VOTOR-192323 format. One line per 5 residues: number of its first residue (from 1); their letters; for each residue x, z negated, y negated of C-alpha. Coordinates in nm, 2 decimals, decimal comma, padded with zeros to 4 digits. Layout:
<rs>
NUM) a) X:Z:Y; ...;
</rs>
This chain:
<rs>
1) mvrrt) 05,87:-07,25:-11,55; 05,57:-07,15:-11,31; 05,64:-07,24:-10,96; 05,58:-07,03:-10,68; 05,30:-07,23:-10,52;
6) etrqr) 05,12:-07,24:-10,82; 05,12:-06,85:-10,86; 05,02:-06,79:-10,49; 04,72:-07,05:-10,55; 04,57:-06,88:-10,85;
11) llesa) 04,57:-06,55:-10,69; 04,40:-06,74:-10,40; 04,16:-06,88:-10,58; 04,09:-06,61:-10,81; 04,09:-06,35:-10,50;
16) aelfq) 03,80:-06,65:-10,32; 03,59:-06,56:-10,64; 03,61:-06,18:-10,68; 03,59:-06,11:-10,34; 03,26:-06,35:-10,31;
21) sqgyh) 03,07:-06,17:-10,57; 03,24:-05,81:-10,56; 03,36:-05,77:-10,19; 03,66:-05,63:-10,05; 03,63:-05,27:-10,16;
26) atglt) 03,52:-05,28:-10,53; 03,80:-05,55:-10,60; 04,16:-05,37:-10,69; 04,52:-05,53:-10,66; 04,55:-05,48:-11,04;
31) qltsa) 04,22:-05,69:-11,09; 04,35:-05,96:-10,89; 04,66:-05,98:-11,01; 04,51:-06,01:-11,35; 04,29:-06,26:-11,27;
36) ggapk) 04,54:-06,43:-11,08; 04,73:-06,46:-11,40; 05,01:-06,30:-11,19; 05,27:-06,02:-11,20; 05,18:-05,74:-10,99;
41) gslyf) 05,50:-05,72:-10,77; 05,40:-06,10:-10,71; 05,09:-06,01:-10,49; 05,29:-05,86:-10,22; 05,59:-06,15:-10,27;
46) hfpgg) 05,35:-06,44:-10,17; 05,11:-06,24:-09,95; 05,32:-05,99:-09,76; 05,05:-05,87:-09,59; 04,90:-05,72:-09,92;
51) keqla) 04,55:-05,74:-10,03; 04,41:-05,79:-09,63; 04,61:-06,08:-09,58; 04,48:-06,20:-09,97; 04,13:-06,14:-09,82;
56) aeavr) 04,17:-06,34:-09,53; 04,29:-06,61:-09,67; 04,08:-06,66:-09,95; 03,80:-06,61:-09,68; 03,98:-06,90:-09,50;
61) lsger) 03,96:-07,12:-09,84; 03,60:-07,08:-09,91; 03,53:-07,13:-09,56; 03,66:-07,43:-09,57; 03,52:-07,57:-09,91;
66) lcddl) 03,19:-07,45:-09,79; 03,23:-07,67:-09,44; 03,39:-07,98:-09,65; 03,06:-07,93:-09,86; 02,82:-07,90:-09,54;
71) rtlat) 02,98:-08,22:-09,40; 02,97:-08,40:-09,72; 02,57:-08,30:-09,80; 02,44:-08,38:-09,42; 02,63:-08,71:-09,39;
76) tapdp) 02,51:-08,81:-09,72; 02,18:-08,71:-09,64; 01,88:-09,00:-09,53; 01,76:-08,74:-09,24; 01,84:-08,42:-09,12;
81) atavd) 01,57:-08,22:-09,25; 01,70:-08,36:-09,60; 02,03:-08,25:-09,51; 01,88:-07,91:-09,48; 01,72:-07,92:-09,84;
86) rvvda) 02,08:-08,07:-09,98; 02,24:-07,76:-09,88; 02,00:-07,52:-09,98; 01,96:-07,66:-10,32; 02,33:-07,67:-10,35;
91) laasl) 02,36:-07,34:-10,31; 02,07:-07,24:-10,51; 02,25:-07,38:-10,74; 02,52:-07,21:-10,72; 02,40:-06,85:-10,71;
96) tesgf) 02,18:-06,93:-11,04; 02,49:-07,11:-11,19; 02,66:-06,75:-11,16; 02,37:-06,55:-11,26; 02,31:-06,45:-10,90;
101) ergcp) 02,65:-06,29:-10,87; 02,83:-06,54:-10,59; 02,58:-06,57:-10,31; 02,74:-06,65:-09,97; 03,15:-06,71:-09,99;
106) latia) 03,18:-06,50:-09,67; 02,89:-06,25:-09,66; 03,00:-05,98:-09,94; 03,32:-05,95:-09,76; 03,23:-05,97:-09,42;
111) ldaag) 02,97:-05,69:-09,48; 03,23:-05,49:-09,67; 03,54:-05,51:-09,45; 03,51:-05,72:-09,15; 03,41:-05,39:-08,95;
116) esdvi) 03,77:-05,22:-09,03; 03,98:-05,56:-09,02; 04,05:-05,77:-08,75; 04,21:-06,01:-08,95; 03,92:-06,02:-09,21;
121) rsace) 03,69:-06,04:-08,93; 03,87:-06,35:-08,76; 03,85:-06,54:-09,09; 03,51:-06,45:-09,12; 03,45:-06,57:-08,80;
126) dgygs) 03,61:-06,89:-08,82; 03,46:-06,98:-09,15; 03,07:-06,93:-08,98; 03,21:-07,10:-08,66; 03,31:-07,37:-08,84;
131) wqdal) 03,00:-07,43:-09,03; 02,78:-07,37:-08,74; 03,03:-07,68:-08,59; 02,94:-07,89:-08,87; 02,57:-07,87:-08,89;
136) sgyfa) 02,57:-07,87:-08,49; 02,79:-08,17:-08,47; 02,59:-08,37:-08,74; 02,25:-08,28:-08,58; 02,40:-08,40:-08,24;
141) eqgls) 02,54:-08,71:-08,41; 02,16:-08,75:-08,54; 02,00:-08,74:-08,16; 01,99:-08,38:-08,03; 02,15:-08,29:-07,74;
146) aeraa) 02,44:-08,06:-07,81; 02,29:-07,75:-07,66; 01,94:-07,83:-07,91; 02,20:-07,91:-08,17; 02,42:-07,56:-08,15;
151) slatv) 02,06:-07,39:-08,09; 01,94:-07,54:-08,44; 02,23:-07,50:-08,67; 02,24:-07,14:-08,57; 01,88:-07,11:-08,68;
156) vlasi) 01,95:-07,30:-09,01; 02,27:-07,12:-09,11; 02,13:-06,78:-09,00; 01,80:-06,83:-09,23; 01,95:-06,97:-09,52;
161) egall) 02,22:-06,64:-09,50; 01,94:-06,42:-09,49; 01,74:-06,62:-09,75; 02,09:-06,64:-09,98; 02,06:-06,25:-09,97;
166) fakir) 01,71:-06,18:-10,08; 01,76:-06,43:-10,33; 02,10:-06,25:-10,48; 01,91:-05,92:-10,45; 01,59:-06,04:-10,61;
171) rdvkp) 01,77:-06,27:-10,89; 01,52:-06,51:-10,80; 01,59:-06,82:-10,55; 01,23:-06,81:-10,43; 01,35:-06,69:-10,08;
176) lrdia) 01,59:-06,98:-10,08; 01,30:-07,24:-10,16; 01,05:-07,05:-09,89; 01,30:-07,09:-09,61; 01,41:-07,45:-09,69;
181) ahlrt) 01,02:-07,54:-09,63; 01,00:-07,39:-09,32; 01,34:-07,51:-09,22; 01,19:-07,87:-09,32; 00,93:-07,85:-09,09;
186) tvere) 01,12:-07,71:-08,80; 01,38:-07,98:-08,83; 01,19:-08,25:-08,85; 00,98:-08,13:-08,55; 01,32:-08,09:-08,40;
191) fs) 01,37:-08,49:-08,44; 00,99:-08,63:-08,42;
</rs>
């Protein structure tokens, strides 16, 4: 017998993928339950707030996972510029492996639903905030003042986010490669 928590986790995992690639409005309840291998009624059993609650929790899961990846990529890099390169490389690889379906794990749903749902907007804000905090903390550990580290983290994240969108639309990772080269110069200059 399948445990309730396994069904909930399957729904959450499949929702995270679907919302990342399709957005909120293009992902239907039937598709969510089917992809999660769950009966239709189970969505509201596990997520009483319905699709909106499922989306917010999926965004939180995706945000936490990328935050963990950012921390790992940064802390295992020999220097901050290489850390940023590794982040860009990982995102480019994920985008390519998905056939340019999955870009940023938060952007699609943020653009699609955050304007109409405070619950989803808050989850997106928390996800982006955790990424900025992770990079900012790393940059501060590497010697920047807290203010400079926060500013650099914003520049890095906003640049990567924009390049990821361009790459997805163009179905080509060149925008990510271009921004990586510019970020390398910027980051090296900050730490010289």
